[in-house]
Steps between C-alpha positions, in 0.01 A plus 500: 500500500460129488808308368424138576260289701526126596227308672470138631201309640240764448165408349570326172881574512619186677867524380690824482394726216702805390340813357729768377469867390867500394559553130627198303868508411601630169142589418483855364152512349284797630766571766440878489122466549423174678780499761634738766800523725450500881808512719725379217264207431345490154139376553180438305223755508233224456462123502192323374410147632301285265359157538188288522242545764580375843870446414658735759516844331318679788690299765819697423317820596353327804855392610631851481191624692549231765858607563387865520232403740737303726738795523245773540241332724693341786353240736362646820617233735669161516171312467415660163627271210680647211295510179571208262350375173714188413479258217225252575483653855809306611683604818845545344684835498424766243784721377511828323819669359470849355740758356403859445643854488397767748660831606781441245596165661445139397332293769484120525243350737464130578228348715430137592206437727201291600189566700683473833827674450751681294768249400738727318508870421777698318539864386780618284562856363737540206639157583571587863328285761270703725348224702478122496279290709470121541181450705578678829872498450608841370811436306549878396301802602571877502678631808205707612275190534752275686328535830149457361504143353317365801200713401458323167236231492560187297197583288606862439692614190827676602471737202191654660658509846816658368324785307282556807821563693624746239763293327579683179512217241205314652302830470587539131412136422179520700393819332540334157260221592249748649514792235666362186351146453139569407211288393266686256176326598250566229244287690492769781495835341463761776360833401725691744798416284362755250587778749828528312291687236476794739838601364422695184817411311452126569134527402593658176747208425230246599243641267743529221576127547130413493435695190793339327343161581177625329276500811329828416544607867552870526490556874505312830341637817575358844246590766561450866207362700481500874251277691443373846526129549408300821787403720486118558399399853834312561702806415278709735578254776875511426491878524325461838242752373295654773268668256144547603280235346277776361793699338502359155760742369773326707419170337601608156834585339564706189610326184628667183451326160554622148261494197667517153314630193638488145374757256457358156479679167232424246344667189224634726738651751647357821363263761629364834518128601564379855827309502338181639265503201772513241582172316744267680762570221473873544527468875807276485674716232444816703625328817818371319558848351507653857776251600702532185502878506530561872789264588872485433767247590246254630445124440129471400328155470183459299309172479303435170638819350298485184165435663191688388636726227586486130840365384609834354454651849711231653769544238499875556535466871785253454673744259468767775645270761803442276545858398845641552359774721307261731696391815278234665530120474186296420442127565195399296305174456293469190317265259529730212747321274525791248682698764807267445560693172418850639865629501643263771841356545557124547587544864167680563290204402447243776285184527352304787444131434359236734590132469279199568599503859368851546846664524554836325812605318600851390713562196572765236533496123858613562562152645449339165789435264305577189702645195181645358472737794774712344281600208357852520163381362463227764138412589490383866126442496519267198773299652309468829189379333718242319587369853871592472504654846244277683268663755204453271148413600417133410136473452338161438213614270359154466475462880327838530252400221449168671405665823255728311344216309478293819305787663261523207435122519426519881249778430331289218440225760 
């Protein structure tokens, strides 16, 4: 589970920004439901990031994904640059510092790098140093890797190298990035993910969930479809195919895809709709339901969480995410201000705000010393709209109208 994440010089985060899933000190509100304990660490089950458009909310998710990509997709040779996405495309170092729990241990991983090389890399487990690297100087490494340091390239992360060589702590940390840090991408819904519904018990839970959300869907059918697709010429050449030019069967490969149909109930009976023909809101809700119901002890990231469905559905999903029986973590970006008052703690409400220089800052309501926060009837949305917390969208309506009027005047000429 994610504990804390710091990022410097990535996209709009020029200076170090700190995002934490740790619970606020002395804050007891919704502790039983909205928090969990992982390896003796009390953590938040969800954190929502609010803010104006283009202020950096999504960049936090991109930063986590960039770190995951660097770790899980290593460079192939010394000529391949490390992936970067720096503030204003500068050439300075980017740094990531992350703390998380995995396999009943607390891991701290620190990476400083640029396109050419790894500048610094450190891994700790339960406060014990596992390895430390300063460029190509290996200050501390596990005994089993002492003779292998010459095999580590300057543009290669040692965490990947160590897990590849079976180092126990590196394997646990690497597995967390691969399997436990997950982007729920509602822009790319793949039908094969509905294969989970082949399990009768899970399907029953899934349908119960949809009915509770008032979707009138009484059944889901997943059909496997096999088809032959042409093998691209460049692949045939790589395979050194000696197939006869007239033998068309050897120029195709079998592909398996899945068609999903939802059975709806109406006064006249039932009818089926192909999943891709459902409304965007229905598709997104069903997709999120799959993730919420089929995962445990994961850190799931969802950009534009409230997109395409009614506020009540978003509130219901959020209540499920914070339920005491739910064991995942969720990092959500949203524009729906009403969610601030949907049973959240102060430390679950975050903001992203960009200054006039294009630099984004992350902060939480818990960071504010506001005596009114202690009231049980506190209205976060109202205070936000009053500008108490900043991170609001400043729209110059006169300028917008002027542009419209100017356009009409040009047409008149």
